[in-house]
CHARMM internal coordinates of N, CA and C (Angstrom, degrees):
IC EDIT
DIST 1 N 1 CA 1.4044
DIST 1 CA 1 C 1.5436
ANGL 1 N 1 CA 1 C 110.49
DIST 1 C 2 N 1.2950
ANGL 1 CA 1 C 2 N 113.74
DIHE 1 N 1 CA 1 C 2 N 112.35
DIST 2 N 2 CA 1.5417
ANGL 1 C 2 N 2 CA 119.52
DIHE 1 CA 1 C 2 N 2 CA -177.94
DIST 2 CA 2 C 1.4938
ANGL 2 N 2 CA 2 C 112.44
DIHE 1 C 2 N 2 CA 2 C -88.71
DIST 2 C 3 N 1.1795
ANGL 2 CA 2 C 3 N 117.09
DIHE 2 N 2 CA 2 C 3 N 139.57
DIST 3 N 3 CA 1.5013
ANGL 2 C 3 N 3 CA 123.89
DIHE 2 CA 2 C 3 N 3 CA 174.05
DIST 3 CA 3 C 1.5049
ANGL 3 N 3 CA 3 C 109.53
DIHE 2 C 3 N 3 CA 3 C -117.30
DIST 3 C 4 N 1.3375
ANGL 3 CA 3 C 4 N 114.69
DIHE 3 N 3 CA 3 C 4 N 174.70
DIST 4 N 4 CA 1.4783
ANGL 3 C 4 N 4 CA 116.90
DIHE 3 CA 3 C 4 N 4 CA 176.36
DIST 4 CA 4 C 1.5594
ANGL 4 N 4 CA 4 C 114.75
DIHE 3 C 4 N 4 CA 4 C -60.75
DIST 4 C 5 N 1.3512
ANGL 4 CA 4 C 5 N 112.23
DIHE 4 N 4 CA 4 C 5 N -26.54
DIST 5 N 5 CA 1.4568
ANGL 4 C 5 N 5 CA 116.11
DIHE 4 CA 4 C 5 N 5 CA -176.68
DIST 5 CA 5 C 1.5012
ANGL 5 N 5 CA 5 C 115.55
DIHE 4 C 5 N 5 CA 5 C -105.08
DIST 5 C 6 N 1.3147
ANGL 5 CA 5 C 6 N 115.66
DIHE 5 N 5 CA 5 C 6 N 11.37
DIST 6 N 6 CA 1.4851
ANGL 5 C 6 N 6 CA 119.91
DIHE 5 CA 5 C 6 N 6 CA 177.15
DIST 6 CA 6 C 1.5030
ANGL 6 N 6 CA 6 C 109.75
DIHE 5 C 6 N 6 CA 6 C 119.15
DIST 6 C 7 N 1.3280
ANGL 6 CA 6 C 7 N 116.00
DIHE 6 N 6 CA 6 C 7 N -173.80
DIST 7 N 7 CA 1.3552
ANGL 6 C 7 N 7 CA 122.91
DIHE 6 CA 6 C 7 N 7 CA 179.06
DIST 7 CA 7 C 1.4912
ANGL 7 N 7 CA 7 C 114.74
DIHE 6 C 7 N 7 CA 7 C -69.21
DIST 7 C 8 N 1.3035
ANGL 7 CA 7 C 8 N 119.16
DIHE 7 N 7 CA 7 C 8 N 142.35
DIST 8 N 8 CA 1.4988
ANGL 7 C 8 N 8 CA 122.16
DIHE 7 CA 7 C 8 N 8 CA 175.50
DIST 8 CA 8 C 1.5339
ANGL 8 N 8 CA 8 C 111.78
DIHE 7 C 8 N 8 CA 8 C -64.85
DIST 8 C 9 N 1.3119
ANGL 8 CA 8 C 9 N 117.34
DIHE 8 N 8 CA 8 C 9 N -30.48
DIST 9 N 9 CA 1.4566
ANGL 8 C 9 N 9 CA 118.41
DIHE 8 CA 8 C 9 N 9 CA -176.06
DIST 9 CA 9 C 1.5640
ANGL 9 N 9 CA 9 C 109.90
DIHE 8 C 9 N 9 CA 9 C -74.40
DIST 9 C 10 N 1.3605
ANGL 9 CA 9 C 10 N 120.55
DIHE 9 N 9 CA 9 C 10 N -13.36
DIST 10 N 10 CA 1.3948
ANGL 9 C 10 N 10 CA 120.66
DIHE 9 CA 9 C 10 N 10 CA 178.20
DIST 10 CA 10 C 1.5544
ANGL 10 N 10 CA 10 C 112.12
DIHE 9 C 10 N 10 CA 10 C -69.71
DIST 10 C 11 N 1.3548
ANGL 10 CA 10 C 11 N 113.44
DIHE 10 N 10 CA 10 C 11 N -24.71
DIST 11 N 11 CA 1.5023
ANGL 10 C 11 N 11 CA 116.68
DIHE 10 CA 10 C 11 N 11 CA -177.16
DIST 11 CA 11 C 1.5027
ANGL 11 N 11 CA 11 C 113.85
DIHE 10 C 11 N 11 CA 11 C -93.67
DIST 11 C 12 N 1.3119
ANGL 11 CA 11 C 12 N 117.91
DIHE 11 N 11 CA 11 C 12 N -6.74
DIST 12 N 12 CA 1.5158
ANGL 11 C 12 N 12 CA 117.10
DIHE 11 CA 11 C 12 N 12 CA -174.46
DIST 12 CA 12 C 1.5366
ANGL 12 N 12 CA 12 C 106.59
DIHE 11 C 12 N 12 CA 12 C -96.21
DIST 12 C 13 N 1.4011
ANGL 12 CA 12 C 13 N 111.12
DIHE 12 N 12 CA 12 C 13 N 130.10
DIST 13 N 13 CA 1.4504
ANGL 12 C 13 N 13 CA 118.06
DIHE 12 CA 12 C 13 N 13 CA -178.66
DIST 13 CA 13 C 1.6062
ANGL 13 N 13 CA 13 C 106.35
DIHE 12 C 13 N 13 CA 13 C -83.44
DIST 13 C 14 N 1.3827
ANGL 13 CA 13 C 14 N 112.86
DIHE 13 N 13 CA 13 C 14 N 143.87
DIST 14 N 14 CA 1.5376
ANGL 13 C 14 N 14 CA 116.79
DIHE 13 CA 13 C 14 N 14 CA -178.64
DIST 14 CA 14 C 1.5730
ANGL 14 N 14 CA 14 C 111.45
DIHE 13 C 14 N 14 CA 14 C -60.49
DIST 14 C 15 N 1.3749
ANGL 14 CA 14 C 15 N 115.34
DIHE 14 N 14 CA 14 C 15 N -31.92
DIST 15 N 15 CA 1.4954
ANGL 14 C 15 N 15 CA 115.39
DIHE 14 CA 14 C 15 N 15 CA 177.44
DIST 15 CA 15 C 1.4692
ANGL 15 N 15 CA 15 C 111.80
DIHE 14 C 15 N 15 CA 15 C -63.54
DIST 15 C 16 N 1.3209
ANGL 15 CA 15 C 16 N 120.26
DIHE 15 N 15 CA 15 C 16 N -34.28
DIST 16 N 16 CA 1.4960
ANGL 15 C 16 N 16 CA 123.08
DIHE 15 CA 15 C 16 N 16 CA 177.63
DIST 16 CA 16 C 1.5010
ANGL 16 N 16 CA 16 C 111.19
DIHE 15 C 16 N 16 CA 16 C -65.95
DIST 16 C 17 N 1.2589
ANGL 16 CA 16 C 17 N 115.56
DIHE 16 N 16 CA 16 C 17 N -40.37
DIST 17 N 17 CA 1.4529
ANGL 16 C 17 N 17 CA 119.53
DIHE 16 CA 16 C 17 N 17 CA -179.57
DIST 17 CA 17 C 1.5228
ANGL 17 N 17 CA 17 C 110.19
DIHE 16 C 17 N 17 CA 17 C -66.33
DIST 17 C 18 N 1.3000
ANGL 17 CA 17 C 18 N 115.10
DIHE 17 N 17 CA 17 C 18 N -46.59
DIST 18 N 18 CA 1.5324
ANGL 17 C 18 N 18 CA 118.41
DIHE 17 CA 17 C 18 N 18 CA -177.16
DIST 18 CA 18 C 1.4872
ANGL 18 N 18 CA 18 C 109.45
DIHE 17 C 18 N 18 CA 18 C -66.89
DIST 18 C 19 N 1.3679
ANGL 18 CA 18 C 19 N 121.07
DIHE 18 N 18 CA 18 C 19 N -30.98
DIST 19 N 19 CA 1.4852
ANGL 18 C 19 N 19 CA 122.05
DIHE 18 CA 18 C 19 N 19 CA 176.27
DIST 19 CA 19 C 1.5310
ANGL 19 N 19 CA 19 C 113.75
DIHE 18 C 19 N 19 CA 19 C -65.44
DIST 19 C 20 N 1.3135
ANGL 19 CA 19 C 20 N 114.97
DIHE 19 N 19 CA 19 C 20 N -26.07
DIST 20 N 20 CA 1.4553
ANGL 19 C 20 N 20 CA 122.28
DIHE 19 CA 19 C 20 N 20 CA -175.64
DIST 20 CA 20 C 1.5154
ANGL 20 N 20 CA 20 C 116.10
DIHE 19 C 20 N 20 CA 20 C -87.77
DIST 20 C 21 N 1.3616
ANGL 20 CA 20 C 21 N 112.13
DIHE 20 N 20 CA 20 C 21 N -14.31
DIST 21 N 21 CA 1.4359
ANGL 20 C 21 N 21 CA 117.12
DIHE 20 CA 20 C 21 N 21 CA -176.58
DIST 21 CA 21 C 1.5874
ANGL 21 N 21 CA 21 C 114.14
DIHE 20 C 21 N 21 CA 21 C -78.77
DIST 21 C 22 N 1.2126
ANGL 21 CA 21 C 22 N 118.19
DIHE 21 N 21 CA 21 C 22 N 142.93
DIST 22 N 22 CA 1.4539
ANGL 21 C 22 N 22 CA 121.18
DIHE 21 CA 21 C 22 N 22 CA 172.28
DIST 22 CA 22 C 1.4931
ANGL 22 N 22 CA 22 C 110.77
DIHE 21 C 22 N 22 CA 22 C -69.58
DIST 22 C 23 N 1.3436
ANGL 22 CA 22 C 23 N 121.55
DIHE 22 N 22 CA 22 C 23 N 162.72
DIST 23 N 23 CA 1.4146
ANGL 22 C 23 N 23 CA 126.54
DIHE 22 CA 22 C 23 N 23 CA -172.78
DIST 23 CA 23 C 1.5989
ANGL 23 N 23 CA 23 C 109.87
DIHE 22 C 23 N 23 CA 23 C -58.12
DIST 23 C 24 N 1.2479
ANGL 23 CA 23 C 24 N 119.25
DIHE 23 N 23 CA 23 C 24 N -44.89
DIST 24 N 24 CA 1.5105
ANGL 23 C 24 N 24 CA 121.14
DIHE 23 CA 23 C 24 N 24 CA -177.70
DIST 24 CA 24 C 1.5396
ANGL 24 N 24 CA 24 C 108.08
DIHE 23 C 24 N 24 CA 24 C -70.33
DIST 24 C 25 N 1.3403
ANGL 24 CA 24 C 25 N 118.64
DIHE 24 N 24 CA 24 C 25 N -36.20
DIST 25 N 25 CA 1.4973
ANGL 24 C 25 N 25 CA 122.27
DIHE 24 CA 24 C 25 N 25 CA 176.38
DIST 25 CA 25 C 1.5551
ANGL 25 N 25 CA 25 C 109.17
DIHE 24 C 25 N 25 CA 25 C -66.83
DIST 25 C 26 N 1.2742
ANGL 25 CA 25 C 26 N 115.70
DIHE 25 N 25 CA 25 C 26 N -39.50
DIST 26 N 26 CA 1.5370
ANGL 25 C 26 N 26 CA 118.58
DIHE 25 CA 25 C 26 N 26 CA -178.04
DIST 26 CA 26 C 1.5148
ANGL 26 N 26 CA 26 C 106.65
DIHE 25 C 26 N 26 CA 26 C -66.67
DIST 26 C 27 N 1.3158
ANGL 26 CA 26 C 27 N 118.32
DIHE 26 N 26 CA 26 C 27 N -43.12
DIST 27 N 27 CA 1.4516
ANGL 26 C 27 N 27 CA 122.71
DIHE 26 CA 26 C 27 N 27 CA -178.00
DIST 27 CA 27 C 1.5444
ANGL 27 N 27 CA 27 C 108.06
DIHE 26 C 27 N 27 CA 27 C -60.88
DIST 27 C 28 N 1.3370
ANGL 27 CA 27 C 28 N 117.24
DIHE 27 N 27 CA 27 C 28 N -48.03
DIST 28 N 28 CA 1.4714
ANGL 27 C 28 N 28 CA 123.02
DIHE 27 CA 27 C 28 N 28 CA -178.05
DIST 28 CA 28 C 1.5313
ANGL 28 N 28 CA 28 C 108.88
DIHE 27 C 28 N 28 CA 28 C -60.12
DIST 28 C 29 N 1.3192
ANGL 28 CA 28 C 29 N 116.30
DIHE 28 N 28 CA 28 C 29 N -43.00
DIST 29 N 29 CA 1.4824
ANGL 28 C 29 N 29 CA 119.40
DIHE 28 CA 28 C 29 N 29 CA -176.98
DIST 29 CA 29 C 1.4618
ANGL 29 N 29 CA 29 C 112.69
DIHE 28 C 29 N 29 CA 29 C -68.55
DIST 29 C 30 N 1.3312
ANGL 29 CA 29 C 30 N 119.24
DIHE 29 N 29 CA 29 C 30 N -34.88
DIST 30 N 30 CA 1.4416
ANGL 29 C 30 N 30 CA 123.85
DIHE 29 CA 29 C 30 N 30 CA 176.19
DIST 30 CA 30 C 1.4663
ANGL 30 N 30 CA 30 C 109.97
DIHE 29 C 30 N 30 CA 30 C -68.39
DIST 30 C 31 N 1.3286
ANGL 30 CA 30 C 31 N 119.74
DIHE 30 N 30 CA 30 C 31 N -40.87
DIST 31 N 31 CA 1.4234
ANGL 30 C 31 N 31 CA 123.65
DIHE 30 CA 30 C 31 N 31 CA 179.80
DIST 31 CA 31 C 1.4898
ANGL 31 N 31 CA 31 C 112.11
DIHE 30 C 31 N 31 CA 31 C -64.37
DIST 31 C 32 N 1.3360
ANGL 31 CA 31 C 32 N 120.61
DIHE 31 N 31 CA 31 C 32 N -38.77
DIST 32 N 32 CA 1.3855
ANGL 31 C 32 N 32 CA 124.74
DIHE 31 CA 31 C 32 N 32 CA 175.15
DIST 32 CA 32 C 1.5301
ANGL 32 N 32 CA 32 C 114.94
DIHE 31 C 32 N 32 CA 32 C -68.61
DIST 32 C 33 N 1.3428
ANGL 32 CA 32 C 33 N 117.28
DIHE 32 N 32 CA 32 C 33 N -27.02
DIST 33 N 33 CA 1.4427
ANGL 32 C 33 N 33 CA 123.35
DIHE 32 CA 32 C 33 N 33 CA -177.67
DIST 33 CA 33 C 1.5405
ANGL 33 N 33 CA 33 C 114.49
DIHE 32 C 33 N 33 CA 33 C -82.30
DIST 33 C 34 N 1.3337
ANGL 33 CA 33 C 34 N 117.02
DIHE 33 N 33 CA 33 C 34 N -8.64
DIST 34 N 34 CA 1.4896
ANGL 33 C 34 N 34 CA 119.42
DIHE 33 CA 33 C 34 N 34 CA 179.23
DIST 34 CA 34 C 1.4588
ANGL 34 N 34 CA 34 C 106.74
DIHE 33 C 34 N 34 CA 34 C -72.07
DIST 34 C 35 N 1.3330
ANGL 34 CA 34 C 35 N 112.63
DIHE 34 N 34 CA 34 C 35 N 133.41
DIST 35 N 35 CA 1.4597
ANGL 34 C 35 N 35 CA 120.87
DIHE 34 CA 34 C 35 N 35 CA 176.93
DIST 35 CA 35 C 1.5893
ANGL 35 N 35 CA 35 C 108.50
DIHE 34 C 35 N 35 CA 35 C -115.59
DIST 35 C 36 N 1.3162
ANGL 35 CA 35 C 36 N 111.55
DIHE 35 N 35 CA 35 C 36 N 142.59
DIST 36 N 36 CA 1.4504
ANGL 35 C 36 N 36 CA 118.24
DIHE 35 CA 35 C 36 N 36 CA 174.19
DIST 36 CA 36 C 1.4863
ANGL 36 N 36 CA 36 C 112.93
DIHE 35 C 36 N 36 CA 36 C -82.43
DIST 36 C 37 N 1.3096
ANGL 36 CA 36 C 37 N 116.05
DIHE 36 N 36 CA 36 C 37 N -178.05
DIST 37 N 37 CA 1.4301
ANGL 36 C 37 N 37 CA 116.41
DIHE 36 CA 36 C 37 N 37 CA 174.88
DIST 37 CA 37 C 1.5972
ANGL 37 N 37 CA 37 C 113.25
DIHE 36 C 37 N 37 CA 37 C -71.79
DIST 37 C 38 N 1.2784
ANGL 37 CA 37 C 38 N 113.94
DIHE 37 N 37 CA 37 C 38 N 140.25
DIST 38 N 38 CA 1.4422
ANGL 37 C 38 N 38 CA 120.15
DIHE 37 CA 37 C 38 N 38 CA 179.62
DIST 38 CA 38 C 1.4916
ANGL 38 N 38 CA 38 C 110.96
DIHE 37 C 38 N 38 CA 38 C -69.69
DIST 38 C 39 N 1.3014
ANGL 38 CA 38 C 39 N 115.65
DIHE 38 N 38 CA 38 C 39 N 144.03
DIST 39 N 39 CA 1.4943
ANGL 38 C 39 N 39 CA 121.05
DIHE 38 CA 38 C 39 N 39 CA 173.82
DIST 39 CA 39 C 1.4969
ANGL 39 N 39 CA 39 C 107.56
DIHE 38 C 39 N 39 CA 39 C -82.98
DIST 39 C 40 N 1.3488
ANGL 39 CA 39 C 40 N 115.99
DIHE 39 N 39 CA 39 C 40 N 112.65
DIST 40 N 40 CA 1.5112
ANGL 39 C 40 N 40 CA 122.32
DIHE 39 CA 39 C 40 N 40 CA 179.13
DIST 40 CA 40 C 1.4166
ANGL 40 N 40 CA 40 C 111.26
DIHE 39 C 40 N 40 CA 40 C -98.09
DIST 40 C 41 N 1.2950
ANGL 40 CA 40 C 41 N 115.73
DIHE 40 N 40 CA 40 C 41 N 149.21
DIST 41 N 41 CA 1.5112
ANGL 40 C 41 N 41 CA 119.49
DIHE 40 CA 40 C 41 N 41 CA 177.78
DIST 41 CA 41 C 1.5630
ANGL 41 N 41 CA 41 C 104.62
DIHE 40 C 41 N 41 CA 41 C -80.67
DIST 41 C 42 N 1.2970
ANGL 41 CA 41 C 42 N 113.37
DIHE 41 N 41 CA 41 C 42 N 163.98
DIST 42 N 42 CA 1.4331
ANGL 41 C 42 N 42 CA 122.03
DIHE 41 CA 41 C 42 N 42 CA -178.03
DIST 42 CA 42 C 1.5314
ANGL 42 N 42 CA 42 C 112.56
DIHE 41 C 42 N 42 CA 42 C -55.85
DIST 42 C 43 N 1.3304
ANGL 42 CA 42 C 43 N 115.05
DIHE 42 N 42 CA 42 C 43 N -44.92
DIST 43 N 43 CA 1.5081
ANGL 42 C 43 N 43 CA 118.77
DIHE 42 CA 42 C 43 N 43 CA 176.87
DIST 43 CA 43 C 1.5267
ANGL 43 N 43 CA 43 C 112.96
DIHE 42 C 43 N 43 CA 43 C -63.82
DIST 43 C 44 N 1.2769
ANGL 43 CA 43 C 44 N 120.66
DIHE 43 N 43 CA 43 C 44 N -36.03
DIST 44 N 44 CA 1.5062
ANGL 43 C 44 N 44 CA 121.38
DIHE 43 CA 43 C 44 N 44 CA 177.71
DIST 44 CA 44 C 1.5428
ANGL 44 N 44 CA 44 C 108.51
DIHE 43 C 44 N 44 CA 44 C -68.69
DIST 44 C 45 N 1.4127
ANGL 44 CA 44 C 45 N 115.58
DIHE 44 N 44 CA 44 C 45 N -41.17
DIST 45 N 45 CA 1.5035
ANGL 44 C 45 N 45 CA 113.67
DIHE 44 CA 44 C 45 N 45 CA 178.05
DIST 45 CA 45 C 1.5314
ANGL 45 N 45 CA 45 C 112.50
DIHE 44 C 45 N 45 CA 45 C -65.61
DIST 45 C 46 N 1.3204
ANGL 45 CA 45 C 46 N 117.26
DIHE 45 N 45 CA 45 C 46 N -33.87
DIST 46 N 46 CA 1.4842
ANGL 45 C 46 N 46 CA 116.76
DIHE 45 CA 45 C 46 N 46 CA 175.93
DIST 46 CA 46 C 1.5326
ANGL 46 N 46 CA 46 C 112.56
DIHE 45 C 46 N 46 CA 46 C -67.85
DIST 46 C 47 N 1.3203
ANGL 46 CA 46 C 47 N 113.62
DIHE 46 N 46 CA 46 C 47 N -38.17
DIST 47 N 47 CA 1.5032
ANGL 46 C 47 N 47 CA 119.45
DIHE 46 CA 46 C 47 N 47 CA 177.26
DIST 47 CA 47 C 1.5580
ANGL 47 N 47 CA 47 C 107.88
DIHE 46 C 47 N 47 CA 47 C -61.89
DIST 47 C 48 N 1.3261
ANGL 47 CA 47 C 48 N 117.05
DIHE 47 N 47 CA 47 C 48 N -43.12
DIST 48 N 48 CA 1.4669
ANGL 47 C 48 N 48 CA 117.60
DIHE 47 CA 47 C 48 N 48 CA -174.75
DIST 48 CA 48 C 1.4935
ANGL 48 N 48 CA 48 C 108.74
DIHE 47 C 48 N 48 CA 48 C -66.37
DIST 48 C 49 N 1.3691
ANGL 48 CA 48 C 49 N 120.39
DIHE 48 N 48 CA 48 C 49 N -43.45
DIST 49 N 49 CA 1.4859
ANGL 48 C 49 N 49 CA 123.11
DIHE 48 CA 48 C 49 N 49 CA 177.13
DIST 49 CA 49 C 1.4707
ANGL 49 N 49 CA 49 C 111.05
DIHE 48 C 49 N 49 CA 49 C -61.98
DIST 49 C 50 N 1.3035
ANGL 49 CA 49 C 50 N 120.23
DIHE 49 N 49 CA 49 C 50 N -35.43
DIST 50 N 50 CA 1.4609
ANGL 49 C 50 N 50 CA 120.81
DIHE 49 CA 49 C 50 N 50 CA 174.27
DIST 50 CA 50 C 1.4742
ANGL 50 N 50 CA 50 C 113.35
DIHE 49 C 50 N 50 CA 50 C -66.25
DIST 50 C 51 N 1.2513
ANGL 50 CA 50 C 51 N 120.60
DIHE 50 N 50 CA 50 C 51 N -40.03
DIST 51 N 51 CA 1.4530
ANGL 50 C 51 N 51 CA 125.93
DIHE 50 CA 50 C 51 N 51 CA 173.59
DIST 51 CA 51 C 1.4687
ANGL 51 N 51 CA 51 C 111.37
DIHE 50 C 51 N 51 CA 51 C -62.62
DIST 51 C 52 N 1.3669
ANGL 51 CA 51 C 52 N 119.76
DIHE 51 N 51 CA 51 C 52 N -38.43
DIST 52 N 52 CA 1.4103
ANGL 51 C 52 N 52 CA 120.71
DIHE 51 CA 51 C 52 N 52 CA 178.65
DIST 52 CA 52 C 1.5655
ANGL 52 N 52 CA 52 C 109.85
DIHE 51 C 52 N 52 CA 52 C -67.93
DIST 52 C 53 N 1.3299
ANGL 52 CA 52 C 53 N 113.34
DIHE 52 N 52 CA 52 C 53 N -41.86
DIST 53 N 53 CA 1.5164
ANGL 52 C 53 N 53 CA 115.35
DIHE 52 CA 52 C 53 N 53 CA 175.83
DIST 53 CA 53 C 1.5422
ANGL 53 N 53 CA 53 C 113.43
DIHE 52 C 53 N 53 CA 53 C -62.94
DIST 53 C 54 N 1.2954
ANGL 53 CA 53 C 54 N 116.35
DIHE 53 N 53 CA 53 C 54 N -38.03
DIST 54 N 54 CA 1.4049
ANGL 53 C 54 N 54 CA 121.37
DIHE 53 CA 53 C 54 N 54 CA 177.02
DIST 54 CA 54 C 1.5802
ANGL 54 N 54 CA 54 C 113.50
DIHE 53 C 54 N 54 CA 54 C -62.82
DIST 54 C 55 N 1.2973
ANGL 54 CA 54 C 55 N 117.49
DIHE 54 N 54 CA 54 C 55 N -41.56
DIST 55 N 55 CA 1.4185
ANGL 54 C 55 N 55 CA 123.64
DIHE 54 CA 54 C 55 N 55 CA 173.14
DIST 55 CA 55 C 1.5168
ANGL 55 N 55 CA 55 C 113.49
DIHE 54 C 55 N 55 CA 55 C -62.23
DIST 55 C 56 N 1.2745
ANGL 55 CA 55 C 56 N 117.68
DIHE 55 N 55 CA 55 C 56 N -42.32
DIST 56 N 56 CA 1.4608
ANGL 55 C 56 N 56 CA 124.97
DIHE 55 CA 55 C 56 N 56 CA 179.34
DIST 56 CA 56 C 1.6080
ANGL 56 N 56 CA 56 C 106.19
DIHE 55 C 56 N 56 CA 56 C -65.28
DIST 56 C 57 N 1.3144
ANGL 56 CA 56 C 57 N 116.80
DIHE 56 N 56 CA 56 C 57 N -49.94
DIST 57 N 57 CA 1.4422
ANGL 56 C 57 N 57 CA 118.46
DIHE 56 CA 56 C 57 N 57 CA 174.99
DIST 57 CA 57 C 1.5189
ANGL 57 N 57 CA 57 C 114.92
DIHE 56 C 57 N 57 CA 57 C -56.90
DIST 57 C 58 N 1.2947
ANGL 57 CA 57 C 58 N 118.15
DIHE 57 N 57 CA 57 C 58 N -43.59
DIST 58 N 58 CA 1.4460
ANGL 57 C 58 N 58 CA 117.77
DIHE 57 CA 57 C 58 N 58 CA 177.89
DIST 58 CA 58 C 1.5245
ANGL 58 N 58 CA 58 C 113.61
DIHE 57 C 58 N 58 CA 58 C -68.85
DIST 58 C 59 N 1.2718
ANGL 58 CA 58 C 59 N 119.51
DIHE 58 N 58 CA 58 C 59 N -30.72
DIST 59 N 59 CA 1.4369
ANGL 58 C 59 N 59 CA 121.90
DIHE 58 CA 58 C 59 N 59 CA 173.51
DIST 59 CA 59 C 1.5241
ANGL 59 N 59 CA 59 C 110.63
DIHE 58 C 59 N 59 CA 59 C -64.15
DIST 59 C 60 N 1.3931
ANGL 59 CA 59 C 60 N 116.53
DIHE 59 N 59 CA 59 C 60 N -42.02
DIST 60 N 60 CA 1.4027
ANGL 59 C 60 N 60 CA 114.42
DIHE 59 CA 59 C 60 N 60 CA 174.61
DIST 60 CA 60 C 1.5752
ANGL 60 N 60 CA 60 C 116.57
DIHE 59 C 60 N 60 CA 60 C -65.80
DIST 60 C 61 N 1.3627
ANGL 60 CA 60 C 61 N 115.48
DIHE 60 N 60 CA 60 C 61 N -34.61
DIST 61 N 61 CA 1.4035
ANGL 60 C 61 N 61 CA 120.90
DIHE 60 CA 60 C 61 N 61 CA 175.11
DIST 61 CA 61 C 1.5978
ANGL 61 N 61 CA 61 C 112.15
DIHE 60 C 61 N 61 CA 61 C -58.39
DIST 61 C 62 N 1.3631
ANGL 61 CA 61 C 62 N 110.76
DIHE 61 N 61 CA 61 C 62 N -44.74
DIST 62 N 62 CA 1.5176
ANGL 61 C 62 N 62 CA 114.67
DIHE 61 CA 61 C 62 N 62 CA -175.83
DIST 62 CA 62 C 1.5321
ANGL 62 N 62 CA 62 C 108.15
DIHE 61 C 62 N 62 CA 62 C -73.01
DIST 62 C 63 N 1.3440
ANGL 62 CA 62 C 63 N 122.88
DIHE 62 N 62 CA 62 C 63 N -36.64
DIST 63 N 63 CA 1.4205
ANGL 62 C 63 N 63 CA 123.76
DIHE 62 CA 62 C 63 N 63 CA 178.18
DIST 63 CA 63 C 1.5511
ANGL 63 N 63 CA 63 C 109.23
DIHE 62 C 63 N 63 CA 63 C -63.11
DIST 63 C 64 N 1.3137
ANGL 63 CA 63 C 64 N 117.77
DIHE 63 N 63 CA 63 C 64 N -40.55
DIST 64 N 64 CA 1.4847
ANGL 63 C 64 N 64 CA 121.33
DIHE 63 CA 63 C 64 N 64 CA -179.69
DIST 64 CA 64 C 1.5305
ANGL 64 N 64 CA 64 C 107.24
DIHE 63 C 64 N 64 CA 64 C -67.24
DIST 64 C 65 N 1.2943
ANGL 64 CA 64 C 65 N 119.86
DIHE 64 N 64 CA 64 C 65 N -44.50
DIST 65 N 65 CA 1.4655
ANGL 64 C 65 N 65 CA 125.79
DIHE 64 CA 64 C 65 N 65 CA -177.87
DIST 65 CA 65 C 1.5950
ANGL 65 N 65 CA 65 C 107.56
DIHE 64 C 65 N 65 CA 65 C -60.79
DIST 65 C 66 N 1.3657
ANGL 65 CA 65 C 66 N 116.89
DIHE 65 N 65 CA 65 C 66 N -44.69
DIST 66 N 66 CA 1.4589
ANGL 65 C 66 N 66 CA 119.17
DIHE 65 CA 65 C 66 N 66 CA -179.23
DIST 66 CA 66 C 1.5953
ANGL 66 N 66 CA 66 C 110.72
DIHE 65 C 66 N 66 CA 66 C -67.24
DIST 66 C 67 N 1.2731
ANGL 66 CA 66 C 67 N 115.04
DIHE 66 N 66 CA 66 C 67 N -41.09
DIST 67 N 67 CA 1.5107
ANGL 66 C 67 N 67 CA 117.98
DIHE 66 CA 66 C 67 N 67 CA 179.83
DIST 67 CA 67 C 1.5948
ANGL 67 N 67 CA 67 C 111.87
DIHE 66 C 67 N 67 CA 67 C -64.07
DIST 67 C 68 N 1.3564
ANGL 67 CA 67 C 68 N 110.70
DIHE 67 N 67 CA 67 C 68 N -42.13
DIST 68 N 68 CA 1.5048
ANGL 67 C 68 N 68 CA 115.51
DIHE 67 CA 67 C 68 N 68 CA 173.49
DIST 68 CA 68 C 1.4513
ANGL 68 N 68 CA 68 C 114.46
DIHE 67 C 68 N 68 CA 68 C -59.77
DIST 68 C 69 N 1.4267
ANGL 68 CA 68 C 69 N 117.97
DIHE 68 N 68 CA 68 C 69 N -41.10
DIST 69 N 69 CA 1.4644
ANGL 68 C 69 N 69 CA 121.76
DIHE 68 CA 68 C 69 N 69 CA -177.55
DIST 69 CA 69 C 1.5233
ANGL 69 N 69 CA 69 C 109.19
DIHE 68 C 69 N 69 CA 69 C -68.75
DIST 69 C 70 N 1.3555
ANGL 69 CA 69 C 70 N 117.53
DIHE 69 N 69 CA 69 C 70 N -42.10
DIST 70 N 70 CA 1.4721
ANGL 69 C 70 N 70 CA 121.17
DIHE 69 CA 69 C 70 N 70 CA -178.63
DIST 70 CA 70 C 1.5534
ANGL 70 N 70 CA 70 C 112.45
DIHE 69 C 70 N 70 CA 70 C -67.25
DIST 70 C 71 N 1.2896
ANGL 70 CA 70 C 71 N 118.57
DIHE 70 N 70 CA 70 C 71 N -36.90
DIST 71 N 71 CA 1.4793
ANGL 70 C 71 N 71 CA 121.33
DIHE 70 CA 70 C 71 N 71 CA -178.14
DIST 71 CA 71 C 1.4899
ANGL 71 N 71 CA 71 C 110.93
DIHE 70 C 71 N 71 CA 71 C -98.38
DIST 71 C 72 N 1.3445
ANGL 71 CA 71 C 72 N 122.60
DIHE 71 N 71 CA 71 C 72 N 10.26
DIST 72 N 72 CA 1.4566
ANGL 71 C 72 N 72 CA 121.83
DIHE 71 CA 71 C 72 N 72 CA 173.86
DIST 72 CA 72 C 1.4978
ANGL 72 N 72 CA 72 C 112.79
DIHE 71 C 72 N 72 CA 72 C 67.62
DIST 72 C 73 N 1.2768
ANGL 72 CA 72 C 73 N 118.09
DIHE 72 N 72 CA 72 C 73 N 29.34
DIST 73 N 73 CA 1.4724
ANGL 72 C 73 N 73 CA 121.27
DIHE 72 CA 72 C 73 N 73 CA -178.16
DIST 73 CA 73 C 1.4832
ANGL 73 N 73 CA 73 C 113.52
DIHE 72 C 73 N 73 CA 73 C -81.15
DIST 73 C 74 N 1.2753
ANGL 73 CA 73 C 74 N 119.62
DIHE 73 N 73 CA 73 C 74 N -2.53
DIST 74 N 74 CA 1.4341
ANGL 73 C 74 N 74 CA 125.16
DIHE 73 CA 73 C 74 N 74 CA 179.93
DIST 74 CA 74 C 1.5661
ANGL 74 N 74 CA 74 C 113.01
DIHE 73 C 74 N 74 CA 74 C -89.98
DIST 74 C 75 N 1.3023
ANGL 74 CA 74 C 75 N 119.45
DIHE 74 N 74 CA 74 C 75 N -2.89
DIST 75 N 75 CA 1.4541
ANGL 74 C 75 N 75 CA 123.52
DIHE 74 CA 74 C 75 N 75 CA -174.35
DIST 75 CA 75 C 1.4518
ANGL 75 N 75 CA 75 C 112.46
DIHE 74 C 75 N 75 CA 75 C -97.47
END
COOR INIT
IC SEED 1 N 1 CA 1 C
IC BUILD
């Protein structure tokens, strides 16, 4: 239903809708909302593994920097 100011559903918060549902309707809505794992291309999977490696490397760099700062290794 369109109004002069846009769709009525644009103004309704999801929490409001969920609070109005009965128990079985709420269960059905949550079942429909479950999503499985996305199918990623090989390039995307490689990129994700590279990002994981980068995060681990940066964690090691930060830990080494903190240890050096605490023990005065930078002087």
